[in-house]
C-alpha positions in Angstrom: 67.5 105.4 116.5 70.8 107.1 115.9 70.4 107.2 112.2 67.3 107.6 110.0 67.9 104.9 107.5 66.2 105.6 104.2 65.1 103.0 101.7 66.4 103.8 98.2 62.8 104.4 96.9 62.3 107.1 99.6 65.1 109.2 98.1 63.0 110.8 95.3 65.8 113.1 94.1 69.5 113.3 94.8 69.0 115.7 97.7 65.5 115.0 99.0 63.6 112.2 100.7 60.2 111.5 102.0 59.4 108.9 104.8 55.9 107.8 105.6 56.8 104.6 107.7 54.8 104.8 111.0 57.6 103.3 113.1 60.2 105.8 112.1 57.8 108.7 112.3 56.7 107.7 115.9 60.4 107.6 116.8 61.0 111.0 115.4 58.0 112.5 117.2 58.2 110.6 120.5 61.9 110.1 121.1 63.7 112.8 119.1 60.8 115.3 119.5 61.8 116.5 116.1 60.6 119.8 114.6 60.8 121.4 111.2 64.2 122.8 110.7 66.0 120.2 112.9 69.1 118.5 111.6 69.6 114.7 111.9 71.8 111.9 110.7 70.5 110.0 107.7 71.7 107.2 105.5 70.5 105.2 102.5 70.5 101.4 102.7 73.7 100.1 101.2 74.8 103.8 100.6 76.4 106.8 102.3 75.6 108.8 105.4 75.2 112.5 106.0 73.2 115.2 107.7 69.7 116.2 106.6 67.4 119.1 107.5 63.7 118.4 108.2 61.8 120.6 105.8 58.3 119.3 106.6 57.0 117.1 109.4 53.5 115.9 110.2 52.0 112.8 111.7 51.9 111.2 108.2 55.3 112.0 106.7 58.6 113.7 107.1 60.5 115.4 104.2 64.2 116.0 104.3 66.8 117.8 102.3 70.6 117.2 102.3 73.7 118.2 100.4 75.4 114.9 100.0 75.4 111.5 101.8 79.1 111.0 101.3 80.2 109.7 104.7 81.3 106.1 104.7 79.5 103.6 107.1 81.6 102.0 109.8 83.9 99.2 108.8 82.5 95.7 108.7 84.0 93.0 111.0 86.0 90.4 109.1 83.9 87.5 110.5 81.4 85.0 109.2 79.3 83.9 112.2 77.8 80.4 112.2 75.0 80.4 114.7 72.9 77.5 115.8 69.3 78.8 115.2 68.2 80.4 118.5 64.6 80.3 119.8 62.5 83.0 118.0 62.6 85.7 120.7 66.3 85.3 121.2 66.9 85.3 117.4 65.3 88.8 117.1 67.6 90.3 119.7 70.6 88.5 118.2 69.9 89.8 114.7 69.8 93.3 116.1 73.1 92.8 117.9 75.0 91.3 115.0 73.9 94.1 112.7 74.9 96.8 115.3 78.3 95.2 115.8 79.2 95.1 112.1 78.8 91.4 111.2 78.0 91.1 107.5 77.8 87.4 107.0 75.6 85.2 109.3 74.6 81.5 108.7 71.8 80.1 110.8 72.5 76.5 111.4 70.5 73.5 112.5 72.0 71.4 115.3 70.8 68.6 117.5 69.6 70.9 120.2 67.7 73.2 117.9 64.0 72.5 118.0 62.7 71.8 114.5 59.7 74.1 115.1 62.1 77.0 115.3 62.5 76.8 111.5 58.8 77.5 111.0 58.8 80.6 113.1 57.5 83.8 111.5 60.8 85.4 112.8 62.6 83.7 109.9 60.5 85.4 107.2 62.5 87.7 105.0 60.6 90.8 106.2 61.0 90.1 109.9 64.7 89.4 109.5 65.1 92.6 107.6 63.2 94.6 110.2 65.5 93.4 113.0 68.6 94.1 111.0 67.4 97.6 110.3 67.0 98.3 114.0 70.6 97.2 114.6 71.9 99.4 111.7 70.0 102.4 113.0 71.5 101.9 116.4 75.1 101.8 115.1 74.8 104.4 112.3 75.4 101.8 109.6 73.8 101.3 106.3 75.1 97.9 105.0 72.8 95.0 105.7 74.2 91.7 106.7 73.6 88.7 104.5 71.7 85.9 106.1 72.2 82.3 105.0 70.1 79.2 106.2 71.6 75.8 106.8 68.7 73.6 108.0 70.8 70.3 107.8 74.0 70.1 109.8 75.9 67.2 108.1 75.5 68.4 104.5 76.5 71.8 105.6 79.7 70.6 107.3 80.6 68.3 104.4 79.7 70.5 101.4 79.6 74.2 102.4 81.8 74.6 105.4 85.2 73.9 103.7 84.8 77.0 101.6 83.8 79.1 104.6 86.9 78.4 106.5 89.5 78.4 103.7 92.3 80.9 104.4 90.5 81.9 107.6 90.9 81.3 111.3 88.1 79.0 112.3 87.0 79.3 116.0 84.5 77.0 117.7 83.0 78.7 120.9 82.0 75.9 123.2 82.2 75.5 127.0 85.0 73.2 128.2 87.4 73.8 125.3 91.1 74.0 126.1 91.9 77.5 124.9 90.5 80.8 126.1 89.0 83.1 123.4 91.7 85.2 121.9 91.7 88.9 122.7 91.8 91.6 120.1 92.6 89.9 116.8 93.9 92.2 114.1 90.8 93.8 112.6 91.7 92.5 109.1 92.1 88.9 110.4 89.3 86.9 108.7 87.5 84.6 111.0 84.7 82.0 110.8 83.1 81.8 114.3 80.8 78.9 115.3 78.4 79.5 118.2 76.1 76.7 119.5 72.5 76.7 120.8 71.3 76.8 124.3 72.8 73.7 125.9 75.7 73.9 123.4 76.7 71.6 120.6 76.5 67.9 121.2 79.7 65.8 121.2 79.3 64.6 117.6 79.0 68.2 116.3 82.0 69.3 118.3 84.0 66.4 116.9 82.9 67.2 113.3 83.8 70.9 113.6 87.2 70.2 115.2 87.9 67.6 112.5 87.0 70.2 109.8 89.7 72.6 111.2 88.1 74.6 113.9 90.0 75.7 117.0 88.0 75.1 120.2 87.8 78.2 122.5 85.8 79.2 125.6 84.8 82.3 127.5 85.5 81.0 131.0 83.5 79.0 133.5 80.3 81.0 133.1 77.6 79.6 130.7 76.1 82.5 128.8 72.8 82.9 126.9 73.3 82.8 123.1 72.6 86.5 122.6 75.1 87.4 125.4 77.7 85.0 124.1 77.5 86.5 120.6 78.2 90.0 121.9 80.9 88.9 124.3 82.8 86.9 121.7 82.8 89.6 119.0 83.8 92.3 121.6 86.7 90.2 122.8 87.9 89.2 119.3 87.6 92.6 117.7 
């Protein structure tokens, strides 16, 4: 945790905050070995970042004071990721990674190789998704939560929603066997829609529909990567 991320309701005056959440308190005690008088980086969800002083610390709560949280969070990546819904354990790690890397728009998509049971996973609850995103933001010292969209039906999504998501953007389909290598270091202000398939990849029909919609097929080489690894590799290479 490189940033103590405060919920808006925990900031009970312009310059003070109180946190009672057990997870963050354990981290302060066990990892940071924090003490009264220590200084640490804090931020408010969807707000600014700054330094705070611990004025009180116990096993039940930490109280902080700060002058101003006026530092700007890191810039967001200009990308909307379309990700075939991964298996639950992989989804948790992927959400943390995309939040840490600065993705602010993510659509979880159903495809032929996504098991229908994945859509009933507790990991898709609003609270669980939020928790994983917060972990990513804390790692990267960011405060702005990504927006998560659900597309549980592939064909209606491609026909009705996708055209607006790729308008005036470069649309990239990451899939093994495509003819072009993934571009390196796009301009940071170049807006992209990036589609990433499930374990086993997209089926031929899905590839054909996405290419017909205007996507450019790209690959990362001969190696077949896990979804969570491919997401990081693609974003690091593009931006």
